[in-house]
N, C-alpha and C positions, 0 to 999 in steps of 0.2 A: 483493412483500415489503418493499417500502420503506413501503408506505403500507397501510391496512386496505381500500383498494376494488379492487384490481386486482394486486397484486402476489401471487404463493404459491409457496410450495414444492412441487416433484413428485418424486416418488419415481423412482430408476433404480435397480435390484437389483446386486449385486453383479457385477462383470465389464461393467456397461455402459461406453459410450464417454461419461464424465461429464467435460466438457473441466475446472472448474474442481475438481473434488474430487477422493477418493480413490478414488470410481465409484459408493457408495451412493447417494450420494444428489446431483441437480443442484440449480442454484438457479435460475429463471429471472430472468433479467438486468432484465427491467422496461425502462425506456426506456435504460437504458445501451447502454444499448449491448450502471559497472565501477569498478570503481577505477583502469583506467587513465587516465594523464592524457595526454591528444594536444592537441600546438599547436595544429591546427586548429580547435580550439572555444574558443579565448583562449590569453591569456598563458599561461605554466609558473607554477603554484603552486607557489610558496617561501614558506618563512618571511619572507624582506622583501616578497614581494608583500602577504602576509596583513597584516603586522603595519601595512602604510598604508590597509589598508579597513575594521577593524574598531578598536572600542573599546569601553570599558566592561568585563561578564560576557563577551563575545565575545573581547575580548583576553586576558582573566583565563585564558581555558579552550582556548587554544593549548597545543599539544604543539612539544617542539624542532623538530619536521619542518614545522611551519605547520600541523596538522590538529588541527580539532575534536576535546576531548572529550565526545563525544556520548552524551545519559544512553539507560540502557535500563529495562526495565519498571520501575513504583512498586514499593518493597518492601511495601507495605501493599495491601491490598484483593484485588479476586478474584486467584487462583491463576494465574500466567502462565509460558509457558516461560521460560528462561533462554537466552542465547546460542546456550552448547554443547548443550544439548536439541535447541531448533529445530533447527542444523545438524547434529544427527546424522540426524531426520528427513530433511531434504535431501538428505542424502547419498545415503540409499537409493531416493527417489523416481523417479530418472531411468529405471534397469532395470525396477524394477517395476513403475510406472505411465505412464511417458512416452508408452512403444509407445502406450498408448490412445488418444493426442491426437496422435501423429504428425503425421499430415497436416495439420493445423491448424499444428501449430508449425513446420514446416518451410515453410509458404506464409507466414507470418509474418516467418521467417527468410529468407527468399529464397535457401534451400539446404538439403541435404542434413544432418542431426544424427545422429550416432553416439553412442546413447542409452548403451549400455555403457562410452564411454569420458567421458562426461559429470564433472565433479567440481565439487565447490564453490569458487568463487574469488573474490577480491576481500574487499570491505572488507562484511560484514555490516551492515545497516541497520534500525534499530528505527523502523517507523510508529506513532505514536499514534493512538488513535479518538479522534472528537470527543462521544463519547458516554460516560455512567457505564455501568458493569457493571449488566446485570442485578441484581434482586434475588435472593438464592441461594435462594429456595424457589420462583422461578420455573423456573431451570434444570434442576432435578431431572428435568423433561421432556426427553427427547434431543432432540426437534424446536426446541423454545426455546433448546437451549444451539448450536443449526445456526443459527438466528437470532443470538445474539450474537455468534458467530464473524461473521459476514458483516458487524456492525457493529462488532465490536472491532477491537484494535491486530494488527500482522500484523510478521513477519520477515521480511525482501527478503535474497535472494540470488542471485549471478549463477553460474550452470553455465558453464564453460566446455571446451571440447574440449581434446585432448592438446597444442596449441601454445596454450593458453592466451588463445583468444578468447573471450568471454562469446557465448553462441550462444541462450541461455533464461534468463530472468526468472522464478525461483520464490517465490511468496509462502507463508510458511507461518502461519496463524493463530497469535497468542501462547497462543490458548485451545483449542490444540490438545492438552490435559493428557489426554486419554482414550485417545492412541495410545500404542501400546509398540512396543520392539523384541523380537522372540522368533526366537532363531536367522537372524540376521543380515534379517530382515524385517521388515516393517510391519505392524503389527496392529491394527486398531481393533474399536470396536462394530458390531453388524449394522445398528443405526440409527444415522446420523449422517449427516456430510458436512461440505464448505466447511472443510477440513482446508487444503487447499492452493488457489493459483491459480497457473496458470503459461501463458506468452506468450514466445512468439519474438522474438529482440532481432535487428532485422535487420542484415544484413551493413553493415559499417561505420558502424554508428551506437551501437555501447556508450557512449560518453562522452555521446552524448544521450539514453540512454533512461530512466538516471533519475540524475540530476546529482548529483555528489557534492557534501557540504555546503560546502566550500572553493570548487567552483566553481559554486555559485547565490551564495556571497555575494559572489563577483567579478564574478559578471554583474548581480545586483541593484545592489551598490554602482557597478559601473561606469554603468548606466545612468542611474539616479537620482543619481548626483552625491554621493552619501551614505554616509557609512560605516555599519556594520552593529554594534549594541550589545549583543546576546544570539548566547546559541549557536544556529543555526538548529534549527528543529525541525520534522519530516516528521511530515506529516498523511494519514490515509487519508481517500480522498473517501467521498460516496455512492455507490452503483451507478449511479445516472444520470450521476454523473460518471464512471464509469469503473472498474475492477478495481483491487485493493489493488495492483498493477503502475503504478499510475499516481497516486502520491501526489504530495501537493504541498510545494514547503519554503514553512515560514513564517521570514522575515526580518524583524528587526525594526529600523528607521533612527533614529538620532540626531536626525534631523530629519524633519518631515514635507515630503513632496514631494507637488506637484500632479500627478493621474491623470486621462484621461479615457476615459469608457464608450466602448462601441462607438455609443451614441446621443448623443455628443459632449460630453453632461455632465462638468462638472470639480468634484471634491473634492477635499481634503487628506488623505493619509494617512500614518503614518507605519509601517505594517504592509504588506509586500506577500508575496504569495506566487508560487512558480513552479515550473511543472510541463509534462509533456509529456501532453496530451490522448488518450485514444485515438482511434488512426488518425493522429493528427499526427506531423509529422515534426521538430520542434524545441519546446522550451519557450517557454510564453508566461508573463506576468505575468497575474496577478488579485489583486481586493482580495474582501476578505469585502462580501457583498451586504446592502443595511443593512438588510433583511428577514430575521432569524433567529429561526426557531422555538426556543423554550423544550425542546419535545420531539416527537417523531415518533410517529403510531400505527403499530404494528408488528405483524401478523396472520402468525400460523404454526399449521398444523394440528395438532390439539391431540389426536385418536383415531388417531393410527397404533401400533399394536403388532404386534409379532413374530407371526405365527403368528394373528393376528386376522382373521377373513373380511372382505371387502372391503364397503363400506361407503359412504354419503356422508360427506365431509370436514366435518370440524368444525373451527373455526378460534377462535384465542383471541388476544384483541388485548390488547398491551401496549406501557406508553408508554416510548419508551428517550428518557431524559433528555440532554439536549445538555449538554456541559462548557461553563460560562458563558465560559472564556477563548478557549476554538475555535469557528472556523465551522463551518456544514454545506452553507452556500450559498456560491459564487462569484459573480465579476463580471468578465469579463475586461477588462484595461485596458491603454492606453498611455501612455507618459511622451510630453506634448507638447516639441517640439524648444526647447530651452533658447537 
């Protein structure tokens, strides 16, 4: 699905145990594989602390509680779900679909999950896509719309138990505009998928699962000894890097800093990324890889129709254009001792 060579979509009928989707379509993962503040993960986030680690636009966009005013979906371009719309879908997901993937989620969480009691909690986060929307004539095909959701922006929510402990990370595609709510239940088209991506949050690890923007700024500023000059932006990775539940925060530094790659190479950077990779237990630093393609070839099955007889799959290839200011490939780095 990431490229034309060997990544494909495969169908799963209504009721199938399709982990990342509503159950109508499962995506082959290819090579991919809370808002609570906890003093154990760093100093307490306070307005005073934040004022010491930010400058420029970052400082201008702090509220009275020391929290960043984050941007949501753009007002122009392809239609996207607003926060309230995405939240309404997220609220109905646990009981209606969570049980389908209960074993996987409980294994990831490390304990039992009572799906009937789960509720949206904490601070919703909007994660941008590094790709431009597909051309409008392409997404008239339901399978192309699925492909666009894979590579598009997502809303990220925590689902908490009755004690307000985050247990599940639920991502809702911002392009899930074909879902509706009827009689208190989610309803969607016969063909589709990739509306949701869920992952169990390990016990005791909610604060590290997806860092808050303030914690990401504190951690990067502390490690780099540089102030943050712009509001952090949350970026969705390619599926070979992880699911939507594994985004990177992008942090702009007031001055460049020397970073070291795994191969030992040094380079100067004023933009760092921080995020937890799949199966990782802590957040790691990265920079944009030097080689950033302008576009990626994406293939999807183009001859799937409701009621049509089965036959050989036909695939169409489209070019997903990268947004010039955002990377799609990253390189893990460390900061040499100062």
